[in-house]
N, CA, C and O of each residue as an XYZ file, in Angstrom:
844
protein
N      14.291     10.201      0.801
C      13.453     11.104      1.593
C      12.237     10.357      2.106
O      11.634      9.573      1.372
N      11.868     10.593      3.361
C      10.669      9.957      3.887
C       9.791     10.986      4.531
O      10.275     11.988      5.057
N       8.475     10.742      4.494
C       7.478     11.708      4.896
C       6.604     11.113      5.980
O       6.514      9.892      6.105
N       5.944     11.983      6.783
C       4.971     11.436      7.712
C       3.704     11.086      6.959
O       3.443     11.627      5.884
N       2.916     10.183      7.521
C       1.769      9.615      6.814
C       0.742     10.671      6.443
O       0.253     10.680      5.313
N       0.405     11.558      7.366
C      -0.613     12.558      7.092
C      -0.152     13.511      6.011
O      -0.921     13.857      5.115
N       1.105     13.941      6.088
C       1.620     14.866      5.086
C       1.611     14.268      3.702
O       1.305     14.957      2.729
N       1.944     12.987      3.597
C       1.947     12.321      2.296
C       0.547     12.258      1.719
O       0.355     12.465      0.521
N      -0.439     11.971      2.571
C      -1.809     11.885      2.090
C      -2.318     13.213      1.579
O      -2.988     13.272      0.547
N      -2.005     14.284      2.295
C      -2.449     15.610      1.879
C      -1.724     16.062      0.623
O      -2.334     16.650     -0.270
N      -0.424     15.791      0.549
C       0.339     16.202     -0.618
C      -0.118     15.487     -1.880
O       0.003     16.028     -2.979
N      -0.644     14.271     -1.729
C      -1.131     13.529     -2.886
C      -2.271     14.261     -3.558
O      -2.357     14.290     -4.786
N      -3.158     14.859     -2.756
C      -4.287     15.584     -3.324
C      -3.813     16.832     -4.041
O      -4.249     17.116     -5.157
N      -2.927     17.575     -3.409
C      -2.443     18.815     -3.995
C      -1.712     18.561     -5.293
O      -1.864     19.315     -6.254
N      -0.920     17.505     -5.331
C      -0.093     17.242     -6.500
C      -0.900     16.836     -7.716
O      -0.406     16.933     -8.839
N      -2.137     16.380     -7.519
C      -2.956     15.955     -8.656
C      -3.621     17.135     -9.353
O      -3.985     17.032    -10.524
N      -3.784     18.242     -8.660
C      -4.511     19.370     -9.228
C      -3.739     19.975    -10.389
O      -2.587     20.382    -10.239
N      -4.381     20.030    -11.539
C      -3.786     20.679    -12.697
C      -2.692     19.865    -13.371
O      -1.985     20.411    -14.217
N      -2.515     18.602    -13.047
C      -1.486     17.781    -13.644
C      -2.109     16.592    -14.361
O      -3.267     16.236    -14.141
N      -1.298     15.991    -15.230
C      -1.720     14.745    -15.835
C      -1.814     13.676    -14.749
O      -1.075     13.712    -13.765
N      -2.719     12.737    -14.936
C      -2.881     11.670    -13.948
C      -1.596     10.864    -13.845
O      -0.911     10.630    -14.841
N      -1.279     10.445    -12.628
C      -0.050      9.692    -12.378
C      -0.339      8.426    -11.574
O      -1.387      8.282    -10.945
N       0.629      7.520    -11.622
C       0.625      6.327    -10.793
C       1.596      6.563     -9.645
O       2.788      6.776     -9.867
N       1.082      6.523     -8.412
C       1.880      6.778     -7.218
C       2.082      5.482     -6.445
O       1.198      4.626     -6.402
N       3.253      5.350     -5.837
C       3.500      4.219     -4.936
C       4.027      4.744     -3.609
O       5.138      5.267     -3.522
N       3.192      4.590     -2.565
C       3.579      4.936     -1.199
C       3.995      3.641     -0.517
O       3.171      2.747     -0.326
N       5.262      3.536     -0.150
C       5.763      2.276      0.394
C       6.460      2.496      1.726
O       6.893      3.601      2.055
N       6.556      1.399      2.489
C       7.216      1.475      3.785
C       7.343      0.073      4.347
O       7.007     -0.909      3.685
N       7.833     -0.008      5.575
C       7.779     -1.247      6.340
C       6.425     -1.306      7.033
O       5.566     -0.456      6.797
N       6.235     -2.296      7.877
C       4.998     -2.400      8.650
C       4.862     -1.199      9.593
O       5.849     -0.559      9.955
N       3.632     -0.915      9.976
C       3.329      0.070     11.022
C       3.769      1.490     10.693
O       4.183      2.241     11.576
N       3.680      1.849      9.427
C       4.026      3.217      9.029
C       2.794      4.053      8.714
O       2.920      5.219      8.339
N       1.608      3.479      8.861
C       0.391      4.234      8.613
C      -0.045      4.271      7.163
O      -0.651      5.248      6.723
N       0.257      3.211      6.410
C      -0.124      3.204      4.999
C      -1.634      3.271      4.815
O      -2.129      4.058      4.008
N      -2.367      2.449      5.558
C      -3.829      2.446      5.427
C      -4.422      3.766      5.914
O      -5.395      4.260      5.344
N      -3.842      4.331      6.957
C      -4.301      5.631      7.452
C      -4.106      6.701      6.393
O      -4.983      7.537      6.178
N      -2.959      6.676      5.732
C      -2.669      7.647      4.677
C      -3.654      7.504      3.523
O      -4.151      8.497      2.992
N      -3.932      6.259      3.140
C      -4.905      5.996      2.068
C      -6.270      6.544      2.439
O      -6.907      7.223      1.635
N      -6.722      6.256      3.648
C      -8.052      6.699      4.076
C      -8.126      8.218      4.170
O      -9.171      8.804      3.888
N      -7.026      8.863      4.564
C      -7.000     10.329      4.600
C      -7.120     10.899      3.191
O      -7.868     11.850      2.962
N      -6.379     10.313      2.243
C      -6.459     10.775      0.861
C      -7.865     10.585      0.307
O      -8.398     11.468     -0.367
N      -8.465      9.431      0.592
C      -9.829      9.161      0.142
C     -10.805     10.187      0.714
O     -11.674     10.694      0.004
N     -10.654     10.485      1.999
C     -11.524     11.472      2.644
C     -11.367     12.843      1.989
O     -12.355     13.544      1.772
N     -10.141     13.225      1.675
C      -9.906     14.532      1.069
C     -10.578     14.650     -0.299
O     -11.132     15.698     -0.629
N     -10.532     13.595     -1.082
C     -11.227     13.604     -2.367
C     -12.736     13.741     -2.170
O     -13.378     14.592     -2.785
N     -13.291     12.896     -1.307
C     -14.740     12.885     -1.125
C     -15.247     14.178     -0.484
O     -16.369     14.608     -0.751
N     -14.427     14.791      0.354
C     -14.812     16.051      0.978
C     -14.984     17.151     -0.060
O     -15.730     18.108      0.149
N     -14.289     17.006     -1.174
C     -14.378     17.974     -2.261
C     -15.423     17.565     -3.309
O     -15.462     18.128     -4.403
N     -16.258     16.594     -2.972
C     -17.314     16.165     -3.868
C     -16.844     15.268     -4.990
O     -17.571     15.071     -5.964
N     -15.646     14.720     -4.878
C     -15.095     13.849     -5.913
C     -15.393     12.388     -5.585
O     -15.740     12.044     -4.455
N     -15.248     11.539     -6.598
C     -15.566     10.124     -6.448
C     -14.302      9.277     -6.516
O     -13.422      9.513     -7.343
N     -14.230      8.295     -5.639
C     -13.073      7.419     -5.568
C     -13.502      5.960     -5.668
O     -14.680      5.628     -5.540
N     -12.524      5.109     -5.897
C     -12.754      3.666     -5.895
C     -11.604      3.032     -5.124
O     -10.438      3.215     -5.474
N     -11.935      2.289     -4.076
C     -10.931      1.682     -3.210
C     -10.810      0.188     -3.478
O     -11.800     -0.502     -3.720
N      -9.568     -0.292     -3.428
C      -9.284     -1.712     -3.624
C      -8.336     -2.199     -2.542
O      -7.516     -1.435     -2.033
N      -8.452     -3.471     -2.192
C      -7.490     -4.111     -1.313
C      -7.395     -5.586     -1.678
O      -8.237     -6.101     -2.415
N      -6.380     -6.262     -1.168
C      -6.136     -7.655     -1.534
C      -7.175     -8.586     -0.932
O      -7.540     -8.452      0.236
N      -7.643     -9.519     -1.728
C      -8.620    -10.509     -1.269
C      -8.063    -11.369     -0.141
O      -8.802    -11.759      0.762
N      -6.778    -11.666     -0.185
C      -6.207    -12.582      0.791
C      -6.058    -11.965      2.173
O      -5.880    -12.690      3.152
N      -6.127    -10.634      2.274
C      -6.052    -10.001      3.588
C      -7.464     -9.816      4.114
O      -8.129     -8.832      3.791
N      -7.921    -10.761      4.923
C      -9.293    -10.744      5.408
C      -9.377    -10.397      6.890
O     -10.316    -10.803      7.576
N      -8.387     -9.641      7.385
C      -8.368     -9.318      8.809
C      -9.472     -8.347      9.206
O      -9.918     -8.362     10.353
N      -9.925     -7.495      8.270
C     -10.971     -6.531      8.585
C     -12.281     -7.233      8.899
O     -12.752     -8.040      8.098
N     -12.871     -6.944     10.037
C     -14.114     -7.607     10.433
C     -15.321     -6.983      9.741
O     -16.190     -7.702      9.248
N     -15.385     -5.666      9.700
C     -16.528     -4.975      9.101
C     -16.121     -4.179      7.865
O     -16.901     -4.067      6.919
N     -14.930     -3.635      7.861
C     -14.451     -2.818      6.759
C     -13.309     -3.541      6.052
O     -12.478     -4.181      6.697
N     -13.272     -3.439      4.738
C     -12.221     -4.107      3.982
C     -10.857     -3.507      4.275
O      -9.858     -4.225      4.323
N     -10.810     -2.179      4.473
C      -9.564     -1.492      4.804
C      -9.708     -0.913      6.201
O     -10.615     -0.124      6.464
N      -8.814     -1.306      7.090
C      -8.839     -0.796      8.457
C      -7.442     -0.391      8.876
O      -6.475     -1.107      8.616
N      -7.334      0.765      9.531
C      -6.044      1.220     10.024
C      -5.914      0.885     11.500
O      -6.902      0.585     12.170
N      -4.699      0.938     11.992
C      -4.452      0.608     13.394
C      -5.035      1.651     14.347
O      -5.198      1.377     15.536
N      -5.350      2.845     13.839
C      -5.899      3.881     14.710
C      -7.425      3.896     14.685
O      -8.050      4.796     15.247
N      -8.025      2.898     14.033
C      -9.469      2.748     14.110
C     -10.265      3.240     12.923
O     -11.488      3.097     12.909
N      -9.607      3.822     11.915
C     -10.318      4.253     10.715
C     -10.574      3.059      9.810
O      -9.826      2.082      9.841
N     -11.629      3.135      9.003
C     -11.932      2.028      8.107
C     -12.814      2.463      6.956
O     -13.450      3.516      7.008
N     -12.848      1.651      5.922
C     -13.684      1.941      4.755
C     -13.938      0.658      3.986
O     -13.125     -0.266      4.017
N     -15.065      0.605      3.299
C     -15.358     -0.521      2.417
C     -14.479     -0.418      1.175
O     -14.037      0.672      0.812
N     -14.230     -1.530      0.536
C     -13.389     -1.531     -0.657
C     -13.685     -2.761     -1.496
O     -14.166     -3.774     -0.989
N     -13.395     -2.662     -2.770
C     -13.425     -3.829     -3.645
C     -12.192     -4.666     -3.333
O     -11.174     -4.136     -2.889
N     -12.281     -5.967     -3.562
C     -11.154     -6.854     -3.298
C     -10.646     -7.462     -4.608
O     -11.427     -7.860     -5.472
N      -9.338     -7.521     -4.727
C      -8.739     -8.103     -5.924
C      -7.928     -9.352     -5.566
O      -7.395     -9.479     -4.464
N      -7.855    -10.267     -6.533
C      -6.928    -11.382     -6.438
C      -6.129    -11.420     -7.731
O      -6.217    -10.500     -8.543
N      -5.365    -12.457     -7.924
C      -4.494    -12.507     -9.084
C      -5.212    -12.529    -10.421
O      -4.612    -12.224    -11.452
N      -6.494    -12.889    -10.416
C      -7.252    -12.982    -11.664
C      -8.044    -11.714    -11.970
O      -8.658    -11.624    -13.033
N      -8.046    -10.748    -11.083
C      -8.849     -9.531    -11.275
C      -8.269     -8.662    -12.381
O      -7.071     -8.380    -12.404
N      -9.134     -8.243    -13.295
C      -8.743     -7.312    -14.351
C      -9.082     -5.905    -13.870
O     -10.215     -5.451    -14.030
N      -8.109     -5.213    -13.283
C      -8.363     -3.899    -12.704
C      -8.713     -2.864    -13.765
O      -9.528     -1.976    -13.516
N      -8.110     -2.966    -14.937
C      -8.442     -2.047    -16.025
C      -9.920     -2.168    -16.381
O     -10.620     -1.160    -16.480
N     -10.394     -3.391    -16.573
C     -11.782     -3.607    -16.975
C     -12.753     -3.181    -15.882
O     -13.749     -2.516    -16.168
N     -12.480     -3.551    -14.641
C     -13.405     -3.244    -13.553
C     -13.467     -1.751    -13.254
O     -14.544     -1.210    -13.005
N     -12.322     -1.091    -13.277
C     -12.309      0.349    -12.967
C     -12.915      1.155    -14.102
O     -13.692      2.076    -13.850
N     -12.580      0.834    -15.345
C     -13.142      1.601    -16.454
C     -14.653      1.396    -16.558
O     -15.370      2.310    -16.965
N     -15.144      0.210    -16.195
C     -16.589     -0.016    -16.194
C     -17.261      0.896    -15.176
O     -18.299      1.493    -15.462
N     -16.672      1.005    -13.990
C     -17.222      1.898    -12.961
C     -17.085      3.350    -13.376
O     -17.957      4.171    -13.088
N     -15.989      3.667    -14.054
C     -15.730      5.045    -14.513
C     -16.751      5.480    -15.555
O     -17.098      6.659    -15.635
N     -17.229      4.537    -16.349
C     -18.244      4.833    -17.362
C     -19.575      5.201    -16.717
O     -20.290      6.078    -17.200
N     -19.896      4.525    -15.626
C     -21.152      4.790    -14.921
C     -21.094      6.089    -14.121
O     -22.080      6.824    -14.057
N     -19.944      6.374    -13.514
C     -19.760      7.591    -12.737
C     -18.288      7.958    -12.746
O     -17.436      7.142    -12.393
N     -17.992      9.169    -13.144
C     -16.603      9.593    -13.271
C     -15.850      9.388    -11.958
O     -16.286      9.834    -10.896
N     -14.721      8.710    -12.057
C     -13.858      8.502    -10.899
C     -12.729      9.519    -10.917
O     -12.105      9.744    -11.953
N     -12.473     10.124     -9.788
C     -11.397     11.107     -9.681
C     -10.103     10.503     -9.143
O      -9.033     11.100     -9.263
N     -10.209      9.318     -8.554
C      -9.005      8.665     -8.030
C      -9.297      7.204     -7.722
O     -10.399      6.858     -7.297
N      -8.307      6.356     -7.939
C      -8.350      4.956     -7.516
C      -7.264      4.769     -6.463
O      -6.120      5.176     -6.666
N      -7.625      4.150     -5.333
C      -6.684      3.931     -4.242
C      -6.580      2.434     -3.952
O      -7.595      1.756     -3.786
N      -5.363      1.927     -3.891
C      -5.126      0.495     -3.740
C      -4.302      0.239     -2.481
O      -3.169      0.707     -2.365
N      -4.877     -0.503     -1.543
C      -4.158     -0.897     -0.334
C      -3.525     -2.276     -0.548
O      -3.941     -3.021     -1.436
N      -2.528     -2.612      0.261
C      -1.817     -3.896      0.159
C      -1.321     -4.124     -1.270
O      -1.460     -5.217     -1.819
N      -0.746     -3.083     -1.861
C      -0.353     -3.127     -3.267
C       0.793     -4.090     -3.546
O       1.053     -4.421     -4.702
N       1.478     -4.541     -2.506
C       2.557     -5.512     -2.724
C       2.034     -6.817     -3.296
O       2.792     -7.585     -3.888
N       0.726     -7.078     -3.123
C       0.147     -8.324     -3.605
C      -0.369     -8.230     -5.040
O      -0.895     -9.213     -5.563
N      -0.235     -7.092     -5.677
C      -0.602     -6.970     -7.091
C       0.327     -7.822     -7.944
O       1.481     -8.054     -7.583
N      -0.184     -8.282     -9.073
C       0.688     -8.932    -10.045
C       1.341     -7.855    -10.911
O       0.896     -6.707    -10.935
N       2.386     -8.239    -11.611
C       3.041     -7.299    -12.523
C       2.047     -6.799    -13.567
O       2.035     -5.614    -13.900
N       1.219     -7.695    -14.079
C       0.221     -7.315    -15.079
C      -0.765     -6.306    -14.506
O      -1.151     -5.362    -15.195
N      -1.174     -6.488    -13.267
C      -2.118     -5.555    -12.649
C      -1.498     -4.180    -12.438
O      -2.190     -3.169    -12.550
N      -0.214     -4.129    -12.138
C       0.455     -2.827    -12.010
C       0.425     -2.097    -13.344
O       0.190     -0.890    -13.390
N       0.658     -2.815    -14.413
C       0.580     -2.189    -15.734
C      -0.851     -1.760    -16.072
O      -1.048     -0.764    -16.768
N      -1.846     -2.502    -15.587
C      -3.236     -2.093    -15.766
C      -3.501     -0.764    -15.046
O      -4.197      0.106    -15.569
N      -2.945     -0.622    -13.855
C      -3.113      0.629    -13.101
C      -2.401      1.779    -13.801
O      -2.905      2.901    -13.828
N      -1.232      1.503    -14.365
C      -0.524      2.532    -15.122
C      -1.352      2.967    -16.332
O      -1.377      4.147    -16.681
N      -2.019      2.020    -16.959
C      -2.866      2.327    -18.109
C      -4.048      3.205    -17.697
O      -4.477      4.074    -18.456
N      -4.577      2.970    -16.479
C      -5.670      3.814    -15.984
C      -5.226      5.266    -15.885
O      -5.980      6.176    -16.226
N      -4.008      5.479    -15.420
C      -3.482      6.843    -15.337
C      -3.212      7.406    -16.729
O      -3.568      8.549    -17.016
N      -2.588      6.612    -17.589
C      -2.150      7.107    -18.891
C      -3.288      7.281    -19.893
O      -3.323      8.267    -20.630
N      -4.219      6.325    -19.922
C      -5.258      6.336    -20.953
C      -6.615      6.810    -20.447
O      -7.339      7.499    -21.166
N      -6.967      6.446    -19.211
C      -8.265      6.852    -18.671
C      -8.174      8.177    -17.915
O      -9.198      8.783    -17.598
N      -6.957      8.625    -17.625
C      -6.781      9.900    -16.944
C      -7.177      9.882    -15.482
O      -7.563     10.915    -14.935
N      -7.090      8.720    -14.835
C      -7.467      8.580    -13.430
C      -6.206      8.441    -12.576
O      -5.442      7.496    -12.778
N      -5.964      9.346    -11.633
C      -4.836      9.169    -10.724
C      -4.988      7.869     -9.931
O      -6.087      7.536     -9.489
N      -3.899      7.145     -9.754
C      -3.919      5.888     -9.010
C      -2.895      5.979     -7.880
O      -1.713      6.227     -8.119
N      -3.364      5.776     -6.645
C      -2.507      5.818     -5.466
C      -2.402      4.417     -4.888
O      -3.401      3.851     -4.443
N      -1.204      3.856     -4.891
C      -0.968      2.507     -4.360
C      -0.180      2.600     -3.060
O       0.734      3.416     -2.932
N      -0.542      1.758     -2.100
C       0.101      1.747     -0.785
C       0.489      0.312     -0.450
O      -0.348     -0.587     -0.527
N       1.744      0.088     -0.081
C       2.130     -1.275      0.234
C       3.522     -1.393      0.821
O       4.252     -0.410      0.950
N       3.870     -2.617      1.171
C       5.198     -2.928      1.659
C       6.173     -3.010      0.493
O       5.799     -3.387     -0.617
N       7.407     -2.659      0.753
C       8.427     -2.800     -0.282
C       8.988     -4.225     -0.301
O       9.081     -4.849     -1.359
N       9.360     -4.731      0.876
C      10.020     -6.031      0.943
C       9.332     -6.968      1.931
O       8.560     -6.534      2.787
N       9.623     -8.249      1.795
C       9.041     -9.266      2.662
C       9.931     -9.517      3.880
O      10.854     -8.747      4.143
N       9.658    -10.587      4.618
C      10.378    -10.868      5.858
C      11.811    -11.341      5.641
O      12.571    -11.486      6.599
N      12.183    -11.584      4.376
C      13.546    -11.965      4.047
C      14.298    -10.850      3.324
O      15.422    -11.037      2.858
N      13.657     -9.694      3.242
C      14.291     -8.573      2.563
C      14.178     -8.620      1.057
O      14.883     -7.891      0.360
N      13.299     -9.470      0.541
C      13.093     -9.600     -0.903
C      11.890     -8.766     -1.342
O      10.909     -8.642     -0.608
N      11.974     -8.200     -2.537
C      10.873     -7.420     -3.068
C       9.651     -8.300     -3.339
O       9.785     -9.420     -3.831
N       8.470     -7.791     -3.018
C       7.238     -8.422     -3.468
C       7.088     -8.140     -4.967
O       7.571     -7.110     -5.438
N       6.435     -9.024     -5.730
C       6.251     -8.797     -7.161
C       5.554     -7.466     -7.479
O       5.990     -6.729     -8.364
N       4.474     -7.166     -6.755
C       3.768     -5.915     -7.007
C       4.621     -4.708     -6.693
O       4.614     -3.726     -7.436
N       5.348     -4.772     -5.609
C       6.212     -3.659     -5.221
C       7.341     -3.469     -6.226
O       7.686     -2.338     -6.568
N       7.916     -4.565     -6.696
C       8.986     -4.475     -7.685
C       8.504     -3.773     -8.947
O       9.199     -2.922     -9.501
N       7.306     -4.141     -9.396
C       6.758     -3.524    -10.605
C       6.459     -2.044    -10.375
O       6.727     -1.212    -11.242
N       5.911     -1.721     -9.223
C       5.602     -0.323     -8.918
C       6.868      0.510     -8.789
O       6.913      1.642     -9.270
N       7.891     -0.030     -8.152
C       9.158      0.697     -8.049
C       9.752      0.942     -9.426
O      10.460      1.925     -9.644
N       9.460      0.044    -10.344
C      10.001      0.178    -11.688
C       9.287      1.182    -12.563
O       9.926      1.862    -13.365
N       7.956      1.293    -12.428
C       7.226      2.111    -13.419
C       6.375      3.231    -12.836
O       5.845      4.036    -13.601
N       6.220      3.319    -11.522
C       5.384      4.384    -10.955
C       5.976      5.752    -11.276
O       7.195      5.913    -11.346
N       5.099      6.732    -11.469
C       5.545      8.102    -11.743
C       6.149      8.753    -10.511
O       7.071      9.562    -10.619
N       5.631      8.402     -9.337
C       6.104      9.012     -8.098
C       6.236      7.949     -7.022
O       5.332      7.139     -6.820
N       7.367      7.959     -6.335
C       7.636      7.041     -5.240
C       7.761      7.839     -3.948
O       8.533      8.795     -3.872
N       6.997      7.439     -2.934
C       7.016      8.149     -1.650
C       7.234      7.135     -0.538
O       6.451      6.199     -0.381
N       8.298      7.322      0.230
C       8.577      6.434      1.347
C       7.945      7.005      2.610
O       8.222      8.142      2.993
N       7.095      6.210      3.253
C       6.450      6.622      4.489
C       7.288      6.184      5.686
O       8.018      5.195      5.617
N       7.175      6.922      6.770
C       8.049      6.717      7.921
C       7.528      5.662      8.896
O       6.372      5.700      9.317
N       8.402      4.728      9.241
C       8.191      3.839     10.378
C       9.466      3.897     11.204
O      10.534      4.203     10.675
N       9.365      3.609     12.483
C      10.505      3.777     13.379
C      10.831      2.469     14.077
O       9.948      1.810     14.626
N      12.103      2.099     14.053
C      12.598      0.933     14.782
C      12.619      1.252     16.272
O      12.545      2.418     16.661
N      12.718      0.224     17.103
C      12.753      0.441     18.552
C      13.973      1.241     18.990
O      13.997      1.797     20.088
N      15.001      1.299     18.113
C      16.205      2.061     18.446
C      16.086      3.528     18.077
O      16.947      4.334     18.431
N      15.017      3.877     17.363
C      14.818      5.253     16.959
C      15.206      5.546     15.526
O      14.878      6.612     15.004
N      15.900      4.622     14.877
C      16.260      4.805     13.474
C      15.065      4.471     12.583
O      14.088      3.865     13.023
N      15.170      4.883     11.320
C      14.107      4.573     10.369
C      14.000      3.063     10.174
O      15.002      2.392      9.929
N      12.784      2.533     10.283
C      12.541      1.111     10.059
C      12.270      0.876      8.581
O      11.367      1.481      8.003
N      13.051      0.000      7.979
C      12.885     -0.312      6.559
C      12.616     -1.786      6.308
O      12.307     -2.170      5.180
N      12.726     -2.619      7.338
C      12.626     -4.065      7.181
C      11.454     -4.618      7.989
O      11.013     -4.016      8.968
N      10.958     -5.788      7.554
C       9.834     -6.448      8.221
C      10.276     -7.809      8.734
O      10.474     -8.739      7.952
N      10.429     -7.923     10.034
C      10.849     -9.186     10.625
C       9.630    -10.015     10.997
O       8.760     -9.543     11.728
N       9.558    -11.246     10.501
C       8.493    -12.166     10.881
C       8.934    -12.929     12.129
O      10.064    -13.412     12.207
N       8.032    -13.030     13.100
C       8.359    -13.737     14.342
C       7.329    -14.830     14.599
O       6.208    -14.782     14.094
N       7.734    -15.816     15.397
C       6.823    -16.893     15.754
C       6.070    -16.538     17.032
O       6.169    -15.411     17.517
N       5.326    -17.481     17.571
C       4.505    -17.207     18.747
C       5.341    -16.892     19.975
O       4.827    -16.368     20.963
N       6.635    -17.211     19.918
C       7.530    -16.946     21.038
C       8.347    -15.673     20.820
O       9.199    -15.319     21.635
N       8.072    -14.992     19.704
C       8.793    -13.762     19.418
C      10.148    -13.974     18.780
O      10.935    -13.033     18.681
N      10.441    -15.197     18.340
C      11.704    -15.501     17.701
C      11.614    -15.254     16.192
O      10.564    -15.455     15.582
N      12.713    -14.823     15.610
C      12.743    -14.522     14.179
C      12.466    -15.764     13.340
O      13.000    -16.839     13.613
N      11.633    -15.610     12.322
C      11.351    -16.677     11.357
C      12.196    -16.405     10.119
O      12.112    -15.326      9.532
N      13.010    -17.380      9.720
C      13.949    -17.176      8.621
C      13.492    -17.792      7.306
O      13.953    -17.379      6.241
N      12.592    -18.773      7.360
C      12.130    -19.455      6.161
C      10.611    -19.525      6.161
O       9.975    -19.434      7.210
N      10.033    -19.687      4.968
C       8.588    -19.823      4.861
C       8.053    -19.152      3.618
O       8.806    -18.582      2.828
N       6.737    -19.225      3.453
C       6.080    -18.603      2.306
C       6.252    -17.091      2.360
O       6.293    -16.500      3.439
N       6.350    -16.478      1.200
C       6.522    -15.026      1.175
C       5.340    -14.308      1.791
O       5.511    -13.292      2.463
N       4.142    -14.826      1.568
C       2.936    -14.178      2.062
C       2.368    -14.922      3.258
O       2.025    -16.100      3.162
N       2.273    -14.241      4.360
C       1.615    -14.755      5.554
C       1.002    -13.565      6.268
O       1.719    -12.722      6.806
N      -0.323    -13.495      6.274
C      -1.013    -12.340      6.830
C      -0.853    -12.307      8.349
O      -0.967    -13.324      9.034
N      -0.588    -11.110      8.844
C      -0.462    -10.949     10.281
C      -0.212     -9.506     10.652
O       0.103     -8.674      9.801
N      -0.356     -9.222     11.926
C      -0.148     -7.864     12.412
C       1.055     -7.817     13.328
O       2.075     -8.456     13.069
N       0.930     -7.052     14.408
C       2.038     -6.895     15.343
C       2.412     -8.186     16.043
O       3.497     -8.295     16.613
N       1.506     -9.179     16.003
C       1.815    -10.461     16.639
C       2.759    -11.304     15.789
O       3.369    -12.248     16.291
N       2.883    -10.966     14.492
C       3.721    -11.753     13.585
C       4.844    -10.964     12.949
O       5.783    -11.559     12.422
N       4.780     -9.647     12.980
C       5.783     -8.843     12.291
C       6.268     -7.680     13.150
O       5.502     -7.079     13.903
N       7.556     -7.380     13.019
C       8.156     -6.222     13.674
C       8.822     -5.359     12.610
O       9.510     -5.874     11.729
N       8.618     -4.050     12.692
C       9.292     -3.115     11.795
C      10.624     -2.737     12.428
O      10.662     -2.196     13.533
N      11.719     -3.025     11.723
C      13.058     -2.797     12.266
C      13.944     -2.062     11.265
O      13.685     -2.080     10.062
N      14.986     -1.418     11.774
C      16.016     -0.890     10.903
C      16.824     -2.076     10.365
O      16.712     -3.189     10.877
N      17.627     -1.836      9.348
C      18.371     -2.942      8.734
C      19.336     -3.600      9.733
O      19.502     -4.820      9.721
N      19.967     -2.800     10.588
C      20.925     -3.327     11.563
C      20.259     -4.331     12.500
O      20.764     -5.438     12.683
N      19.134     -3.953     13.089
C      18.486     -4.845     14.049
C      17.761     -6.006     13.354
O      17.588     -7.072     13.944
N      17.346     -5.801     12.127
C      16.795     -6.906     11.326
C      17.865     -7.969     11.116
O      17.610     -9.157     11.315
N      19.049     -7.551     10.719
C      20.150     -8.484     10.457
C      20.566     -9.194     11.741
O      20.858    -10.390     11.731
N      20.592     -8.460     12.832
C      20.967     -9.075     14.105
C      19.933    -10.118     14.548
O      20.299    -11.162     15.087
N      18.661     -9.840     14.325
C      17.609    -10.789     14.703
C      17.712    -12.072     13.892
O      17.538    -13.162     14.436
N      17.991    -11.955     12.606
C      18.108    -13.144     11.768
C      19.361    -13.941     12.092
O      19.385    -15.160     11.928
N      20.398    -13.258     12.550
C      21.642    -13.948     12.895
C      21.594    -14.608     14.247
O      22.421    -15.467     14.551
N      20.613    -14.211     15.083
C      20.545    -14.716     16.438
C      20.051    -16.153     16.532
O      19.948    -16.700     17.630
């Protein structure tokens, strides 16, 4: 099942009311509105007088003024994590100073397995809902480490909608070079936007790699 970005963000708020805190993973291909959904959820919490803590990957430095920026122009400041960040320690320290009602993590595919378990602990032991947003697979169709861990242990999995040029659901991320040709080999992580990645259905992804 896949949902539109706005609906997923709103449903996240409703689902937390009166329930035990959970670890959520909102995943998709590129250009599905993950950052927009995160920012909408954050706004909904803050509009109700609640406190949030936002995180994003240190290696994604595309935001000029805001750490998290969506393609439609929304943005927000956020803490940045790398592989050495202890999310349990940093979030619980902030929670002690001021009660946090939600933690939201953008670019969650770049989390380590250990950090995903730290986020699960925040939900289980600290009682803080954690909403993670990220890609499921890389440009070769392989799971990112953070995404693999989240798919394995998250309480709720929500697939956000992206559309291939053919109109089918886009589930794959094709990396392209400066000439628009498919890139078949390389490092798993390479930051880029529409100039480097295309969201495609599996059929057209496979055809591009075979071309």
